[in-house]
Steps between C-alpha positions, in 0.01 A plus 500: 500500500657838397463822697198639320320166525594464871332855576199418288446178707484718812810380675587735800820674585587626157421803287616519151560854340639440168665216303687519184720205398693702267711391198871450564722657242843390613636146503584505867155643611432456872185494719573725800251530782535802740360460851399815689257601784322731258556718198408824694690813399860499621852477387517123539181457310618717210829305479285195446291676239822603320627142512173380345540770217843389424436126510196520278705691250758222511224258427484344853185386667420668843260437782465707817369334830355753722459350844273763667332703232558594134566869560467805291775408246354161435301621189826640361673168550217323317515753208867418465408133453564358840265249667403652835347278771416566865444257788360739752728422789416655837764712689792306661636158454237259353602127434180458299640761244793280420263233404299727279814636330622139443183422308538812303866427415421149407277640224737774391815311519742793458867450440582766748321629809614848587373619844492856638435559878567255778139386523505414137826296535371324808175383342571466132857373557379217712239406251754510210749272691217239551433495132864499380476838313847517334612847614374709796662848533422790733550881488505703817411868431536653845687468828213415730724375771677848508188709544525743779256469801442123457490304827752235581231235508358599164851520351580139624168368371561660159851374493381141587248520211764610258735213602228249466379633164843550355559125489262482210688725263800382303605863459417811704544817324514842677440833340768677710824409681358594838225236472745233402728595795203476735403157382871394515586639844190352663574158339151498355613409157805298405756709335520278187137582432524876520571754230404846394283588196449876483145624409447657170221721339362542154696831407311535159210726619757732659667558175179662360419873512238586769323836529630625829216750541203263447512332837584823693193675346280207611601543864513888492882510530654804335717412207803677649461388866786293660351157530626215724327162445500138598335182377391211735241339710380728778594285807732496804795344319519769236471766778348791287431674845862581515497641147205724582654624811826582320306674229342725747849610602594548129196734455620738756781603268362397159141598539423426131591124538245227455495130596336214288431156647424235232351185653231395734475305818362481855663815619356743244242654734761540784749657266251742356414603848867546603559737205202706599623517868849601388347782286600362165185322405442723192856422379493118546334315204389126522482338149398156618596182323631555147568221251732729300735656758735641235240753402511646862871464542554715198337798688720469812812694578633293782413144605492397865479149652464500880452116558591341834629187313552421139645221278573638158207738444353526155399866590856614497576324168202663347597840638838454352359393169311829497819689548418618864732567784425262784503564871460169702523365856819298560335168579509140361632481143493869440858569598617241248261642239559875534854627482462795745594827323522351158175319415297633783497632858466278819382620840481318837170322524232700689715821507240761405742790520771335283226421243375856487849638451565267197166574343534874549853499358395315183197720436743791502779349295390409142851388385526249775156362434604454142825334595352248725205424277729446202726260696208307630347474158828356358511254789149359447530473118836313537440278803137471585298440181228224513653317213819448700310371815269270306785351305686421817210320647432306170871403486465368865189308409672331201817414692310344790293279254810357340566141593846593632356755752 
């Protein structure tokens, strides 16, 4: 029974979104199944979408197993030709989910299972081992063990879950060196399994001309106003509260300055209220989620990322691709990504005053903005293009599938 027949028969625990078997166009065509908690909007999920896009262009067949819910990007994955299926897992560890995923994998029979997030590896990796799926690999996109404010008990429980889940992966890829160092130093993942594959983005949209004034006009931002901007989910980790507080300081000396936040999330109402209390409500603009961030980045003068923790954020790569100077907190993989003073400026995490000084300085120094933006743009075009990232993963899949491996 295939997936469509299974759902038509009313079998529980599985929701099919889209299936497209595809037609391979290369002799070494693969079937790769990605396992995620969901395809909600986020950097990890967008990497999966980009891997789907590249794989389909190469003639590979792609499936996506969403453990909890399809998510807002599921239709996009389907439109690219991926089979997207959800098993509706509840929160937490659920041994029944492994059995559901095993049934699904028995029908799909992928050559490679590529998991993202520890929950996906724990449940789907276990199922894949029971079925003898040829290759199981994992990518870790964030240093969750290094998050500030996490209790010792929760850190221990997370480390244990990682240690247990990592047994199911033949290779464990990290998007930044700090994540690999964390996994190695805590002895969660054997060193021989670990390696770094840097994230990449589709740089093509950033090479196209965009009308800088169109977006500004839509939000009532003057064409010549100095504009600081950021892109990301509005949540605690991204810490946009710090950015708004620093912006209020900037406005004291650059009263024409504006701030544009692209993205949505649970803290939007709180951040709107904070801007009003600080007296900058009329100068802080919330654009909500946008599927084409390049249009909004083209309107910005300075890009800021104030996260409490990061792996290798796509937001910085996209800001660079747009030719923007980047100011970012020195956390996670950012000190390895950003060369302070050459491709961007780093400030100590949580330091509102230091952030305000850097933002104010760049708004007043057009030449430095241009120099930093140009250096960052060269960096992303040379090292962080999607084609490079996807080719590295594909080469890993092929190598692991060879009998000698």
